[in-house]
C-alpha positions in Angstrom: -111.3 108.8 9.1 -109.7 106.0 10.7 -107.5 105.2 8.0 -106.0 108.6 7.9 -103.4 108.4 10.9 -102.3 104.9 9.7 -101.7 106.2 6.1 -99.9 109.2 7.4 -98.0 107.0 9.4 -97.2 104.8 6.6 -96.2 107.7 4.3 -93.7 108.8 6.8 -92.2 105.7 7.1 -91.9 105.4 3.3 -90.4 109.0 3.3 -87.9 108.0 5.8 -87.0 105.0 4.0 -86.2 107.1 0.8 -84.1 109.6 2.9 -82.0 106.7 4.3 -81.6 105.2 0.8 -80.5 108.7 -0.8 -78.1 108.9 2.3 -76.5 105.5 1.3 -76.1 106.2 -2.2 -74.6 109.7 -1.6 -72.1 108.3 0.9 -71.3 105.4 -1.5 -70.7 108.0 -4.5 -68.3 110.3 -2.3 -66.4 107.0 -1.5 -65.9 106.5 -4.9 -65.1 110.1 -5.7 -62.4 109.9 -3.1 -61.2 106.6 -4.6 -60.8 108.2 -7.9 -59.0 110.9 -6.5 -61.4 113.9 -6.4 -60.4 116.8 -4.2 -62.7 117.7 -1.1 -63.2 121.1 -0.7 -65.0 122.3 2.5 -67.5 125.2 2.1 -65.8 126.9 5.1 -66.2 130.6 3.8 -69.4 132.7 3.1 -68.4 132.6 -0.4 -68.0 129.1 -0.8 -71.3 128.5 0.9 -73.0 130.8 -1.6 -71.4 128.8 -4.5 -72.6 125.4 -2.8 -75.9 126.7 -2.7 -76.1 127.2 -6.3 -74.8 123.8 -7.1 -77.4 120.8 -7.8 -77.0 118.5 -4.6 -75.7 114.9 -5.3 -75.1 115.3 -9.0 -71.8 115.4 -10.7 -71.8 118.8 -12.8 -69.3 119.8 -15.4 -67.7 123.1 -15.4 -65.7 124.5 -18.0 -62.9 127.1 -17.1 -61.0 128.2 -20.3 -59.7 124.7 -21.9 -60.0 122.8 -18.5 -63.2 120.8 -17.9 -63.7 120.4 -13.9 -66.0 117.7 -12.7 -68.0 118.7 -9.3 -70.3 117.1 -6.9 -71.9 119.0 -4.0 -73.2 117.6 -0.7 -74.8 120.7 1.2 -75.4 118.6 4.2 -71.9 118.1 4.9 -70.8 121.4 3.3 -68.3 119.6 1.1 -67.6 119.8 -2.7 -65.6 117.1 -4.7 -63.7 118.6 -7.6 -61.8 116.4 -10.2 -60.6 116.6 -14.0 -61.2 114.2 -16.9 -58.9 111.8 -15.5 -60.5 111.5 -11.9 -63.8 111.5 -13.6 -62.7 108.4 -15.9 -61.3 106.6 -12.7 -64.8 107.5 -10.8 -66.8 106.0 -13.9 -64.5 102.8 -13.7 -65.0 102.4 -10.2 -68.7 103.0 -10.1 -69.3 100.5 -13.3 -67.1 97.6 -11.5 -68.4 98.0 -8.4 -72.1 97.9 -9.9 -70.9 95.0 -11.9 -69.8 93.0 -9.1 -72.9 93.7 -6.9 -75.0 92.4 -9.7 -73.0 89.3 -10.2 -73.3 88.8 -6.5 -77.1 89.1 -6.7 -77.4 86.6 -9.5 -75.7 84.1 -7.6 -78.3 84.5 -4.6 -81.4 83.2 -6.4 -84.3 81.4 -4.2 -84.1 77.7 -5.2 -81.0 78.0 -7.1 -79.3 75.3 -5.0 -80.8 73.3 -2.1 -79.3 73.7 1.5 -79.3 70.5 3.3 -77.9 69.8 6.8 -78.9 70.2 10.4 -79.7 73.9 9.9 -82.7 73.0 7.4 -85.9 72.6 9.1 
């Protein structure tokens, strides 16, 4: 019985960490969408809010309207929808892939034991 409060506390901390991670991922994705040229549409009317509520949060969805294909990304917490066409979506993919590749390259350079640091700061 003593472990129940500690387990609940650990679960709350882990869930809070997941929420922060998801918020950071969503924020990063929105930056990439804006850089790619997606338009930001605010859900500032009841009709727009209804449409926003029907969308899957934080996922890029496709929507065909006649011959045109639109790509949409919903952020219900901020009341925004990002909308772009095939050109903007291709630019978004390029930005996301190149940024992830750069991050991956940076992480592979930071390996424990890859290089020895010497000098006055080494204990």
